[in-house]
Backbone bond lengths (Angstrom), bond angles and torsions (degrees), N, CA, C in turn:
res aa  C-N    CA-C-N  psi(-1)  N-CA   C-N-CA  omega(-1)  CA-C   N-CA-C  phi
1 M - - - 1.392 - - 1.495 114.28 -
2 A 1.387 114.17 -36.05 1.549 121.02 -179.50 1.475 105.60 -53.16
3 E 1.322 124.65 -34.70 1.451 121.79 -168.95 1.521 109.27 -66.38
4 T 1.285 116.04 -20.19 1.533 117.58 -177.47 1.500 109.71 -104.73
5 A 1.303 114.35 126.41 1.538 115.85 -174.33 1.572 108.31 -70.59
6 A 1.308 110.92 153.57 1.432 121.93 -172.43 1.607 102.66 -62.16
7 W 1.258 119.25 -38.28 1.523 122.46 -176.57 1.494 112.83 -60.02
8 M 1.336 117.02 -34.81 1.385 123.43 174.21 1.455 117.10 -62.01
9 W 1.282 115.43 -43.61 1.490 124.75 174.99 1.550 107.02 -63.40
10 A 1.348 116.19 -45.22 1.544 117.73 177.42 1.482 110.14 -62.53
11 A 1.353 122.29 -44.24 1.357 124.58 -178.93 1.436 112.32 -58.24
12 F 1.358 113.34 -46.08 1.540 118.13 179.99 1.492 111.61 -63.36
13 A 1.461 117.95 -42.59 1.444 120.03 177.79 1.467 110.10 -59.25
14 G 1.405 117.77 -42.71 1.411 117.94 -174.73 1.572 109.01 -69.09
15 L 1.372 115.24 -36.76 1.537 114.89 176.65 1.461 111.05 -60.42
16 V 1.259 120.08 -49.75 1.471 124.73 -174.99 1.572 107.02 -63.52
17 G 1.329 117.58 -38.05 1.501 117.97 -178.20 1.519 107.59 -63.03
18 L 1.408 115.29 -45.58 1.417 120.90 -172.02 1.502 106.79 -67.20
19 V 1.274 124.99 -48.59 1.341 123.89 -174.92 1.521 114.27 -67.65
20 L 1.454 115.16 -33.72 1.491 116.32 174.16 1.528 107.02 -68.79
21 Y 1.289 126.80 -36.19 1.399 127.39 -170.81 1.706 101.33 -70.16
22 I 1.298 115.37 -44.98 1.516 115.29 -178.95 1.501 111.55 -65.08
23 D 1.363 116.13 -38.39 1.512 119.76 -178.77 1.425 114.70 -72.20
24 L 1.406 119.00 -50.16 1.356 123.88 -171.67 1.553 113.07 -89.08
25 A 1.200 120.21 -34.88 1.567 125.37 -168.67 1.591 111.22 -102.86
26 V 1.349 116.17 -17.40 1.475 115.93 -178.31 1.501 112.70 -117.82
27 L 1.385 114.29 -59.28 1.444 113.81 -179.46 1.459 119.42 -79.95
28 N 1.301 115.44 -29.04 1.547 120.24 176.28 1.632 112.02 -117.98
29 K 1.286 118.37 42.90 1.343 121.60 -178.35 1.504 110.78 -69.03
30 R 1.406 119.87 -37.36 1.430 118.63 -176.54 1.587 107.19 -99.91
31 S 1.366 106.58 153.67 1.516 112.27 -179.28 1.526 110.03 -73.82
32 H 1.317 118.86 132.05 1.468 123.58 -180.00 1.505 108.79 -155.75
33 V 1.328 110.19 163.51 1.513 118.26 176.54 1.515 109.93 -79.06
34 V 1.346 118.50 120.89 1.424 120.04 -178.36 1.468 111.29 -82.42
35 S 1.330 120.14 120.60 1.457 124.15 178.43 1.376 114.78 -78.65
36 L 1.325 119.05 161.34 1.428 125.70 -179.02 1.566 111.44 -59.73
37 K 1.338 113.13 -35.91 1.420 118.48 175.49 1.509 118.88 -67.04
38 E 1.288 110.98 -40.15 1.409 121.26 176.64 1.566 109.89 -65.65
39 A 1.381 112.95 -50.59 1.481 118.20 -175.34 1.644 106.04 -63.92
40 S 1.226 119.80 -35.93 1.503 121.32 -176.16 1.526 106.49 -70.91
41 A 1.335 121.98 -39.38 1.402 123.70 -179.82 1.562 106.48 -68.69
42 W 1.312 122.73 -43.37 1.484 117.87 178.40 1.485 113.41 -65.20
43 C 1.456 112.31 -36.25 1.423 117.52 -178.17 1.654 109.42 -60.74
44 S 1.364 109.74 -41.00 1.476 113.35 -177.76 1.557 109.47 -66.87
45 A 1.383 113.94 -36.44 1.360 118.93 -173.02 1.623 109.72 -72.54
46 W 1.234 119.93 -32.72 1.473 121.00 174.30 1.520 113.28 -70.99
47 V 1.365 113.79 -37.35 1.464 116.99 178.02 1.521 108.73 -69.18
48 A 1.209 114.23 -41.30 1.528 113.87 179.61 1.517 108.78 -64.56
49 L 1.356 124.06 -43.15 1.371 124.67 179.81 1.567 110.85 -60.32
50 A 1.308 119.04 -40.56 1.470 125.70 176.58 1.495 109.46 -59.47
51 L 1.369 118.08 -44.07 1.445 120.36 -179.99 1.558 112.61 -66.92
52 L 1.389 115.42 -38.46 1.410 115.67 175.59 1.531 114.29 -67.99
53 F 1.314 116.43 -33.51 1.479 118.03 173.21 1.548 109.70 -68.81
54 C 1.308 121.36 -32.40 1.395 123.78 176.48 1.652 106.69 -65.55
55 A 1.267 114.46 -45.89 1.503 113.41 175.96 1.549 114.01 -62.23
56 W 1.193 116.89 -24.92 1.461 122.78 176.14 1.476 113.39 -70.02
57 I 1.395 108.97 -44.27 1.508 115.75 174.56 1.483 112.94 -65.78
58 W 1.399 117.12 -34.83 1.506 117.47 176.21 1.532 106.74 -63.66
59 Q 1.293 126.37 -40.19 1.428 126.33 -172.51 1.515 107.15 -72.38
60 R 1.371 116.24 -38.66 1.493 119.34 -174.14 1.466 115.97 -90.25
61 M 1.358 118.97 -33.83 1.406 123.11 -175.78 1.514 117.39 -121.27
62 G 1.322 112.71 -1.51 1.597 115.67 174.06 1.468 108.21 98.36
63 P 1.370 111.83 160.76 1.553 123.24 179.77 1.519 118.08 -57.48
64 D 1.400 113.57 -36.20 1.494 116.41 177.41 1.519 112.23 -61.63
65 K 1.403 113.57 -44.73 1.578 113.81 -176.90 1.503 107.69 -70.75
66 A 1.275 120.61 -30.01 1.474 122.51 -178.76 1.499 109.30 -68.67
67 L 1.363 113.29 -43.56 1.531 115.13 177.12 1.527 111.99 -63.84
68 E 1.228 116.05 -41.18 1.583 123.11 171.79 1.556 108.65 -50.59
69 F 1.273 116.00 -58.02 1.421 122.02 178.34 1.533 113.02 -53.65
70 L 1.269 118.19 -50.51 1.396 124.48 -179.91 1.610 114.32 -60.92
71 T 1.332 113.49 -44.80 1.445 120.46 176.31 1.552 107.97 -64.31
72 G 1.215 123.41 -45.33 1.480 127.02 -176.60 1.537 106.97 -68.54
73 Y 1.299 116.59 -35.93 1.477 118.55 175.81 1.542 112.87 -66.63
74 V 1.208 119.73 -42.34 1.466 127.85 -178.87 1.505 104.90 -66.10
75 I 1.410 121.99 -48.01 1.456 120.55 -175.43 1.525 106.55 -70.31
76 E 1.233 125.95 -38.18 1.482 123.81 179.07 1.551 108.47 -66.20
77 Y 1.257 118.57 -40.86 1.497 120.24 -176.83 1.492 112.04 -68.70
78 S 1.410 115.59 -35.77 1.401 119.90 -178.81 1.615 106.72 -68.27
79 L 1.235 118.51 -46.31 1.429 122.82 178.73 1.475 113.55 -62.27
80 S 1.427 117.58 -27.84 1.470 119.27 178.60 1.482 110.31 -69.79
81 V 1.240 118.75 -27.28 1.518 129.17 177.69 1.512 108.87 -51.14
82 D 1.402 113.36 -50.62 1.516 122.06 -176.26 1.462 104.65 -70.65
83 N 1.236 128.12 -38.58 1.377 129.50 175.32 1.557 115.79 -53.59
84 M 1.392 113.78 -29.07 1.461 114.68 177.78 1.434 118.80 -59.32
85 F 1.318 111.49 -30.83 1.610 118.01 172.34 1.548 108.02 -56.15
86 V 1.209 124.43 -43.10 1.423 129.40 -166.17 1.561 103.81 -77.14
87 F 1.343 119.97 -36.66 1.387 120.64 179.95 1.552 110.14 -70.66
88 I 1.323 117.07 -38.75 1.445 117.69 172.73 1.514 116.20 -54.94
89 V 1.426 113.42 -43.67 1.397 112.90 176.64 1.448 118.20 -68.02
90 I 1.358 118.98 -33.82 1.408 127.01 179.57 1.610 108.12 -66.10
91 F 1.281 118.31 -46.77 1.362 124.04 -179.16 1.570 110.75 -65.98
92 G 1.287 115.42 -35.07 1.451 120.15 174.57 1.505 116.47 -68.73
93 Y 1.392 113.75 -37.09 1.406 118.04 -177.35 1.640 110.53 -72.45
94 F 1.272 115.24 -38.01 1.466 115.96 178.39 1.525 110.22 -92.03
95 D 1.289 117.25 6.17 1.499 120.64 171.15 1.472 109.18 56.56
96 V 1.359 117.62 50.64 1.498 119.32 -179.14 1.561 112.41 -89.85
97 P 1.322 118.26 114.97 1.379 119.10 -179.17 1.530 116.21 -52.82
98 R 1.226 119.38 154.20 1.555 121.73 -169.02 1.596 107.56 -67.36
99 R 1.315 120.19 -27.22 1.451 120.44 -176.29 1.570 108.50 -75.80
100 Y 1.260 118.95 -21.45 1.459 119.38 -178.59 1.565 109.43 -100.50
101 Q 1.276 118.87 -7.97 1.550 119.42 176.69 1.475 112.45 -61.67
102 P 1.382 120.14 -43.18 1.512 114.03 176.46 1.523 114.69 -56.55
103 R 1.387 122.11 -31.11 1.362 122.89 -179.37 1.551 110.12 -64.70
104 V 1.328 113.00 -41.24 1.437 115.31 -177.53 1.565 111.60 -66.61
105 L 1.310 113.34 -37.91 1.504 121.75 176.18 1.437 113.99 -66.14
106 H 1.381 117.01 -36.67 1.491 123.26 174.57 1.633 111.92 -50.72
107 W 1.328 107.78 -53.34 1.453 113.87 179.39 1.488 115.25 -72.84
108 G 1.312 114.53 -27.46 1.444 119.41 177.09 1.592 104.60 -63.45
109 I 1.372 115.06 -46.52 1.484 114.18 -171.14 1.586 108.22 -69.47
110 L 1.253 118.62 -35.70 1.444 118.71 177.37 1.553 115.31 -63.14
111 G 1.346 114.02 -36.45 1.512 119.08 175.96 1.523 113.00 -72.52
112 A 1.377 110.34 -31.55 1.508 110.83 179.30 1.475 112.82 -74.08
113 V 1.339 117.12 -34.76 1.427 117.12 176.91 1.525 119.92 -58.83
114 V 1.490 108.26 -35.61 1.452 114.89 173.43 1.493 114.63 -70.11
115 M 1.422 114.64 -47.96 1.437 121.14 -176.56 1.539 112.99 -63.57
116 R 1.325 118.65 -34.52 1.410 122.90 -178.63 1.569 109.18 -69.28
117 L 1.342 117.25 -34.27 1.472 119.16 -179.07 1.548 108.10 -67.53
118 I 1.264 118.37 -40.83 1.424 121.74 174.65 1.583 116.82 -64.84
119 L 1.251 112.63 -45.48 1.532 117.18 -179.28 1.559 107.79 -69.16
120 I 1.265 118.87 -44.90 1.444 120.93 -175.81 1.527 110.66 -58.11
121 F 1.321 112.34 -50.79 1.503 112.75 -179.16 1.517 115.02 -67.16
122 A 1.347 113.76 -27.20 1.563 116.41 174.14 1.495 109.09 -70.34
123 G 1.356 118.98 -40.84 1.484 123.40 179.10 1.518 108.60 -63.52
124 V 1.210 119.45 -49.19 1.449 122.62 -175.41 1.647 111.00 -63.33
125 Q 1.275 108.44 -42.40 1.489 113.49 179.20 1.572 111.62 -66.96
126 L 1.346 115.82 -35.05 1.440 117.78 176.69 1.553 112.93 -68.10
127 I 1.354 114.82 -33.38 1.345 114.53 -178.82 1.476 112.34 -77.18
128 H 1.443 119.13 -37.32 1.475 118.57 173.31 1.474 111.56 -63.86
129 A 1.345 121.28 -36.27 1.402 126.18 -173.09 1.598 108.77 -77.11
130 F 1.281 111.72 -44.97 1.506 119.05 -173.44 1.515 109.65 -128.09
131 H 1.260 114.55 98.05 1.618 117.48 -172.36 1.548 109.49 -58.63
132 W 1.325 110.59 -36.79 1.645 111.75 -173.78 1.466 112.31 -64.59
133 V 1.325 116.98 -10.86 1.586 116.63 175.64 1.461 112.30 -62.49
134 I 1.369 113.07 -29.93 1.480 111.73 -179.35 1.504 111.98 -58.82
135 Y 1.395 114.81 -37.28 1.416 116.20 177.37 1.462 120.14 -65.03
136 V 1.404 110.53 -31.81 1.480 118.14 171.19 1.539 113.75 -60.54
137 F 1.400 114.48 -49.59 1.367 120.53 173.52 1.461 114.27 -54.14
138 G 1.349 116.50 -47.91 1.522 122.27 -176.43 1.539 109.64 -60.95
139 G 1.296 117.66 -45.55 1.388 127.38 176.09 1.525 111.84 -53.95
140 L 1.299 113.32 -50.97 1.443 120.46 -178.92 1.504 111.93 -62.17
141 L 1.416 121.81 -41.16 1.320 125.64 -179.60 1.620 108.90 -66.00
142 V 1.240 116.52 -44.29 1.551 120.45 176.28 1.520 106.89 -56.44
143 A 1.348 116.08 -53.99 1.502 121.82 -174.42 1.577 107.48 -56.34
144 T 1.330 114.92 -40.60 1.521 119.38 -179.12 1.494 110.76 -69.43
145 G 1.336 118.13 -45.82 1.399 120.31 177.64 1.583 111.01 -56.42
146 V 1.301 112.81 -48.86 1.503 113.72 -176.50 1.443 112.64 -64.64
147 K 1.261 118.50 -41.90 1.517 126.59 175.31 1.594 108.34 -57.86
148 M 1.300 118.65 -48.50 1.474 114.88 178.85 1.452 113.24 -65.36
149 L 1.321 120.70 -33.28 1.406 126.13 178.16 1.556 112.98 -66.07
150 L 1.292 117.21 -34.67 1.450 122.32 -174.09 1.592 108.91 -93.90
151 Q 1.318 115.48 -23.26 1.494 117.11 -177.01 1.474 107.80 -91.93
152 K 1.436 107.41 115.05 1.472 117.92 -177.46 1.496 116.24 -72.25
153 D 1.288 114.57 -53.06 1.585 121.78 -177.26 1.515 106.12 -127.96
154 A 1.372 118.47 100.01 1.460 118.75 -177.93 1.573 101.24 -84.20
155 R 1.334 110.60 139.28 1.494 117.00 -176.40 1.564 105.17 -96.86
156 V 1.345 111.89 133.48 1.540 117.20 178.20 1.482 102.75 -111.55
157 E 1.308 115.48 129.41 1.541 117.32 174.73 1.494 110.18 -126.61
158 P 1.389 115.78 89.94 1.551 121.33 -176.91 1.593 112.14 -56.10
159 Q 1.377 112.87 -35.12 1.356 111.35 -175.36 1.503 112.68 -71.62
160 N 1.296 122.96 -10.75 1.506 126.52 174.40 1.558 111.18 -98.14
161 N 1.244 120.14 4.79 1.506 122.56 176.62 1.532 107.68 -55.20
162 P 1.372 118.82 125.06 1.468 117.85 -174.89 1.548 108.57 -71.70
163 V 1.348 124.80 -29.80 1.462 122.28 172.58 1.457 114.85 -57.59
164 L 1.394 115.84 -43.37 1.362 119.68 -174.56 1.512 111.58 -71.59
165 R 1.354 115.70 -39.01 1.463 125.28 173.27 1.540 112.34 -58.58
166 L 1.239 114.56 -38.89 1.438 118.62 -177.57 1.571 109.63 -70.96
167 V 1.423 115.33 -47.81 1.373 116.33 -179.91 1.536 115.97 -63.83
168 Q 1.404 115.95 -30.12 1.395 119.34 -179.84 1.623 111.80 -64.98
169 R 1.301 113.82 -15.89 1.446 117.81 -179.37 1.572 110.71 -73.34
170 F 1.394 112.02 -23.91 1.455 119.55 -173.13 1.564 112.98 -108.95
171 I 1.342 114.74 -28.62 1.445 120.96 -175.84 1.559 112.23 -124.42
172 P 1.327 116.43 117.63 1.545 113.94 178.17 1.402 112.96 -69.68
173 F 1.232 119.23 142.99 1.380 133.82 -172.48 1.566 112.68 -103.77
174 D 1.355 119.38 127.74 1.422 124.65 176.03 1.519 107.20 -95.11
175 G 1.358 120.27 126.69 1.438 123.39 -172.25 1.459 111.01 -83.71
176 Q 1.346 118.96 -4.89 1.525 120.36 -179.61 1.525 108.95 -91.75
177 G 1.321 113.20 153.26 1.425 119.25 175.58 1.633 109.83 -81.96
178 H 1.323 118.50 137.30 1.433 126.19 -177.58 1.542 110.46 -125.45
179 G 1.334 119.09 56.24 1.485 120.13 -179.48 1.592 108.68 60.29
180 D 1.337 108.26 -136.04 1.564 111.98 -177.83 1.452 111.64 -99.50
181 S 1.355 117.57 18.29 1.511 124.03 179.53 1.574 109.87 -75.95
182 F 1.331 116.86 138.91 1.422 120.93 177.35 1.570 107.66 -92.18
183 F 1.386 117.66 -32.19 1.473 120.64 -178.59 1.538 105.75 -130.12
184 V 1.460 115.85 146.96 1.382 124.07 172.54 1.545 108.24 -132.32
185 K 1.304 118.01 153.51 1.411 121.71 174.16 1.493 111.85 -100.68
186 A 1.395 118.80 131.10 1.377 124.79 179.28 1.519 108.98 -143.30
187 A 1.312 110.26 135.94 1.559 113.02 -179.41 1.493 113.29 55.37
188 G 1.369 120.71 32.04 1.391 122.81 -178.35 1.501 116.88 69.97
189 R 1.403 117.52 16.62 1.464 122.26 172.28 1.513 113.69 -135.25
190 W 1.242 116.85 144.90 1.451 120.90 177.95 1.530 113.43 -77.71
191 H 1.298 108.47 139.55 1.590 115.10 -178.30 1.601 103.40 -133.19
192 A 1.434 109.77 143.43 1.405 117.51 177.92 1.526 108.96 -86.45
193 T 1.274 115.20 142.26 1.523 124.93 -175.87 1.547 103.70 -88.82
194 P 1.434 110.85 162.58 1.502 119.16 171.23 1.528 114.24 -52.96
195 L 1.383 116.55 -30.44 1.440 121.85 -178.11 1.677 109.23 -68.56
196 F 1.282 113.06 -38.03 1.391 114.12 172.85 1.454 116.78 -69.30
197 A 1.364 121.53 -34.30 1.417 126.40 173.99 1.482 111.05 -62.82
198 T 1.459 114.04 -34.83 1.492 117.21 179.33 1.502 109.74 -68.45
199 V 1.405 119.02 -35.67 1.466 117.93 177.36 1.436 108.99 -65.56
200 L 1.323 121.93 -43.50 1.490 124.51 -175.95 1.661 107.26 -56.29
201 V 1.284 113.16 -50.98 1.560 114.91 -174.82 1.461 109.78 -72.38
202 V 1.440 120.36 -25.27 1.531 116.53 175.16 1.515 113.45 -71.43
203 E 1.528 110.85 -34.94 1.445 112.53 176.79 1.491 112.76 -70.32
204 A 1.333 118.34 -39.10 1.444 120.21 175.09 1.407 113.58 -63.93
205 S 1.274 120.88 -31.33 1.532 126.50 176.97 1.510 108.00 -67.98
206 D 1.361 117.97 -42.81 1.451 122.65 176.60 1.414 113.46 -58.37
207 L 1.282 115.70 -37.03 1.556 122.13 -179.06 1.627 107.44 -67.90
208 V 1.265 117.95 -36.86 1.419 123.02 173.25 1.520 111.96 -67.38
209 F 1.277 119.78 -43.64 1.417 126.47 176.11 1.553 109.94 -59.59
210 A 1.271 117.88 -36.63 1.434 120.42 -175.51 1.518 111.05 -68.60
211 V 1.394 117.87 -25.03 1.515 119.67 178.86 1.449 109.54 -65.95
212 D 1.475 118.76 -24.49 1.390 117.19 176.85 1.524 116.55 -93.78
213 S 1.365 110.75 -37.27 1.588 116.23 -173.85 1.504 112.03 -76.86
214 I 1.373 118.94 -41.27 1.469 118.47 -179.60 1.571 113.33 -60.68
215 P 1.337 116.14 -52.26 1.515 117.55 179.51 1.514 110.20 -58.46
216 A 1.355 116.09 -28.11 1.550 118.88 -179.45 1.443 109.78 -69.19
217 I 1.279 121.61 -42.62 1.435 126.08 175.99 1.450 113.19 -71.98
218 L 1.280 122.18 -32.62 1.403 127.44 173.22 1.530 112.80 -63.07
219 A 1.351 114.80 -21.06 1.485 116.21 171.92 1.517 114.27 -76.94
220 V 1.274 112.54 -12.13 1.515 119.26 -179.27 1.558 106.91 -95.14
221 T 1.313 119.93 -46.39 1.445 126.42 176.74 1.468 116.03 -162.76
222 T 1.312 118.57 145.45 1.470 124.24 178.45 1.525 113.30 -99.75
223 D 1.364 119.48 15.13 1.449 124.19 175.22 1.580 107.38 -74.54
224 P 1.268 115.52 116.14 1.569 112.85 -172.79 1.509 112.36 -66.15
225 F 1.307 117.76 -26.99 1.522 119.30 176.39 1.497 108.34 -64.44
226 I 1.209 120.85 -49.31 1.527 125.72 -174.60 1.588 107.59 -71.93
227 V 1.320 118.47 -37.84 1.446 114.96 179.29 1.512 108.90 -73.78
228 Y 1.366 124.16 -39.74 1.437 120.32 -178.61 1.513 116.76 -72.97
229 T 1.422 111.84 -34.50 1.522 113.25 -178.47 1.595 107.75 -69.74
230 S 1.299 112.51 -44.10 1.600 114.78 -178.16 1.447 107.49 -60.49
231 N 1.372 122.87 -45.42 1.411 123.33 174.71 1.456 115.65 -56.46
232 V 1.428 115.28 -48.84 1.450 114.79 -177.00 1.497 116.79 -62.44
233 F 1.344 114.62 -39.05 1.479 122.17 176.74 1.568 113.49 -58.65
234 A 1.233 113.68 -38.68 1.498 124.20 176.52 1.551 104.85 -66.44
235 I 1.237 120.85 -45.42 1.420 124.43 -171.60 1.643 106.27 -71.94
236 L 1.309 119.08 -36.09 1.412 122.71 -172.20 1.503 105.12 -66.07
237 G 1.368 120.49 -33.92 1.412 124.04 -176.80 1.462 112.78 -87.17
238 L 1.375 120.03 1.42 1.443 122.89 -171.96 1.465 111.91 -67.63
239 R 1.342 116.59 -40.53 1.541 115.57 -179.61 1.561 115.57 -59.50
240 S 1.373 109.20 -50.72 1.517 113.34 176.69 1.544 114.45 -61.56
241 L 1.290 115.51 -37.23 1.446 124.41 178.19 1.568 108.68 -58.07
242 Y 1.357 114.14 -45.32 1.477 115.78 -175.41 1.572 106.99 -65.35
243 F 1.318 120.31 -50.85 1.424 121.25 176.57 1.435 119.19 -56.84
244 M 1.359 117.62 -26.17 1.462 123.02 -176.92 1.485 109.88 -83.89
245 L 1.402 117.86 -33.62 1.355 124.50 -172.42 1.629 111.96 -98.84
246 S 1.381 118.36 -22.53 1.416 118.47 -171.21 1.548 112.61 -54.31
247 G 1.286 115.95 -32.85 1.473 118.72 -175.92 1.605 113.74 -90.11
248 V 1.253 114.28 -4.98 1.525 114.75 -171.68 1.535 106.87 -132.90
249 M 1.276 121.90 2.41 1.583 115.28 -177.09 1.518 109.49 -65.29
250 G 1.365 119.62 -32.82 1.300 118.54 179.72 1.686 116.82 -57.04
251 L 1.221 114.67 -18.59 1.445 124.25 -178.58 1.568 109.60 -72.63
252 F 1.349 118.55 -24.49 1.517 120.65 -173.91 1.526 107.10 -106.48
253 R 1.230 116.70 80.94 1.450 122.88 -175.20 1.508 115.77 -66.56
254 F 1.336 112.88 -26.52 1.496 120.35 -172.55 1.626 109.18 -98.33
255 L 1.409 114.81 -4.55 1.451 111.21 -173.68 1.548 113.17 -66.91
256 K 1.229 115.68 -33.71 1.503 115.77 173.99 1.533 113.77 -64.22
257 V 1.317 115.38 -32.05 1.520 116.48 170.98 1.471 110.74 -61.70
258 G 1.285 116.42 -47.73 1.479 118.19 176.58 1.476 117.24 -53.51
259 I 1.364 109.62 -47.64 1.468 116.14 179.86 1.554 113.97 -61.85
260 S 1.300 114.55 -31.92 1.539 121.44 -179.51 1.569 103.31 -71.21
261 I 1.271 119.32 -43.53 1.425 118.57 -178.35 1.516 113.99 -69.23
262 I 1.289 118.05 -29.97 1.462 123.76 174.88 1.666 107.60 -64.17
263 L 1.328 115.38 -46.90 1.401 118.48 177.54 1.460 111.70 -61.09
264 C 1.277 121.77 -47.33 1.479 121.43 174.17 1.565 111.71 -61.78
265 Y 1.250 122.05 -37.60 1.512 121.50 -179.97 1.538 106.38 -62.17
266 V 1.340 120.58 -52.39 1.440 122.59 -175.31 1.488 110.63 -67.82
267 G 1.279 119.95 -26.76 1.439 125.95 176.52 1.480 110.78 -68.53
268 V 1.402 118.18 -50.49 1.411 124.40 179.25 1.621 108.09 -60.45
269 K 1.379 114.22 -41.47 1.467 117.34 -177.06 1.477 112.51 -62.35
270 M 1.387 117.72 -29.48 1.479 121.79 178.40 1.564 107.62 -75.95
271 L 1.391 115.96 -37.70 1.338 119.63 -178.86 1.584 114.93 -63.02
272 L 1.298 111.12 -34.94 1.503 120.23 -175.98 1.581 111.70 -95.48
273 V 1.296 115.32 9.61 1.539 120.00 -171.94 1.425 115.22 -54.34
274 D 1.357 117.37 -29.10 1.418 123.79 -177.62 1.524 116.07 -91.15
275 L 1.429 113.07 -11.02 1.465 120.67 -178.27 1.469 106.77 -105.02
276 C 1.297 125.25 -33.93 1.483 122.53 -178.64 1.519 109.26 -156.70
277 K 1.293 121.15 141.98 1.352 127.32 -179.46 1.469 111.01 -109.92
278 V 1.350 115.92 116.03 1.423 123.60 178.87 1.485 113.38 -78.63
279 P 1.297 126.38 117.82 1.460 121.46 179.45 1.566 111.56 -56.19
280 I 1.361 112.06 147.40 1.439 116.15 177.47 1.516 118.52 -60.20
281 A 1.315 115.60 -28.23 1.482 115.86 179.63 1.418 109.36 -75.12
282 V 1.371 123.41 -28.79 1.416 130.34 174.95 1.600 107.83 -63.30
283 S 1.382 114.42 -46.94 1.493 118.50 -176.57 1.406 110.04 -62.85
284 L 1.404 114.52 -47.21 1.465 117.88 -179.41 1.558 111.12 -58.19
285 G 1.257 116.84 -48.62 1.517 120.86 174.91 1.485 113.15 -49.97
286 V 1.334 115.51 -49.47 1.453 123.44 -177.55 1.516 110.56 -58.03
287 V 1.408 117.58 -52.91 1.424 126.39 179.05 1.544 109.53 -55.64
288 I 1.293 117.93 -55.63 1.456 118.39 177.66 1.460 117.51 -58.43
289 G 1.379 114.02 -44.01 1.491 119.37 179.53 1.510 110.86 -63.02
290 I 1.323 121.11 -39.33 1.494 124.69 178.26 1.585 110.14 -61.31
291 L 1.349 112.63 -48.00 1.454 118.79 179.12 1.569 110.56 -58.86
292 A 1.391 113.21 -52.02 1.502 120.46 -178.32 1.544 107.39 -56.22
293 L 1.406 121.01 -45.79 1.459 118.44 -173.11 1.556 109.73 -72.24
294 S 1.440 118.04 -29.78 1.429 113.56 179.07 1.543 112.37 -74.92
295 I 1.272 118.50 -27.75 1.503 121.82 173.96 1.422 110.65 -71.63
296 L 1.407 118.43 -40.41 1.510 122.78 175.80 1.376 109.78 -61.11
297 A 1.342 121.54 -42.37 1.463 124.90 -170.32 1.581 105.37 -73.59
298 S 1.245 120.85 -35.55 1.488 128.79 175.24 1.558 110.65 -59.54
299 V 1.317 117.19 -36.74 1.450 124.97 -177.49 1.512 109.94 -79.63
300 L 1.370 117.39 -42.71 1.440 121.44 -177.72 1.548 112.46 -79.49
301 F 1.376 121.92 -33.45 1.310 126.05 -171.45 1.661 105.89 -118.12
302 K 1.168 117.09 70.22 1.474 122.47 -179.97 1.541 111.58 -70.23
303 E 1.234 113.59 145.66 1.474 119.31 -177.15 1.519 111.00 -69.97
304 K 1.312 116.01 140.68 1.457 119.30 -177.36 1.527 109.90 -72.94
305 P 1.326 113.08 142.11 1.478 113.72 179.39 1.509 112.60 -57.43
306 A 1.385 120.41 142.66 1.388 120.31 177.89 1.554 114.71 -71.79
307 Q 1.290 117.62 145.39 1.412 118.96 -174.83 1.604 109.90 -68.86
308 E 1.316 112.63 160.56 1.392 115.29 -179.29 1.435 116.10 -57.62
309 G 1.310 114.50 131.76 1.527 118.00 -176.34 1.407 118.50 86.65
310 A 1.367 114.50 -2.21 1.503 119.84 179.48 1.568 108.79 -122.91
311 A 1.307 117.88 17.22 1.439 118.56 177.61 1.427 114.93 -60.22
312 F 1.319 117.70 148.16 1.474 123.68 176.89 1.513 108.79 -78.07
313 R 1.327 112.00 132.01 1.400 119.11 177.62 1.473 111.66 -119.95
């Protein structure tokens, strides 16, 4: 951390605070249904901002650090695509209307920014203190990638989330929807709404996602500034990415396969770190190439329509 000046951390914190304020408190203050056009525009804006920040890192810290940032950003962003499936299931289970889904993701983003900071610094300190931890992370990534590759239909059961079940012991829940409110007062007592339950499950899910994504970026670099900033920029674009892809994710049938291969690649890279060092430019090319091939395969080899009576519901 000493390699990065304190003012750079302060500048990044100020930038994140400013863009979050503009996004959440100014432009998206009121609950509304996010259109595909709006989501695409926001997605492009977040990517452009990340690339500008990458150019700033190039100018301040050199090309190697910039490539590390870009590789970490691409890995985190690609892993986020798979997380969209989980969000769709969560919103469906709690029957969250589309106009209130941005509010849930707003709070999910804020919580994720804080959680990632804690987890990233913990992971970096572990690797610096105990080098063998990098092999644990590598093995975890390979196992996760293989499991994702072999697992056809992962079941998500929001009602069994341990965080939600723990909170239910202390806070009564109201099963009825109450607009965009997280809490309502009934019979002189405060009750949590389904929208608050959704936020809890989304936050808990992000904690699980971090177990995959953070070790994956630590395979690229252990510089806390690069790891955290690449993570945060990917998280900032998560909400717009969700609304842009939620209606079309089913078209990319091989995308999950590509993400699985990426996890296995970065896992093996960590396991072989003491035997060979893969250049960052090569890793970036491999990750982008795998994503491009999985999307191309999805376009060329579309899934055959299900026979009558066997349609997926």
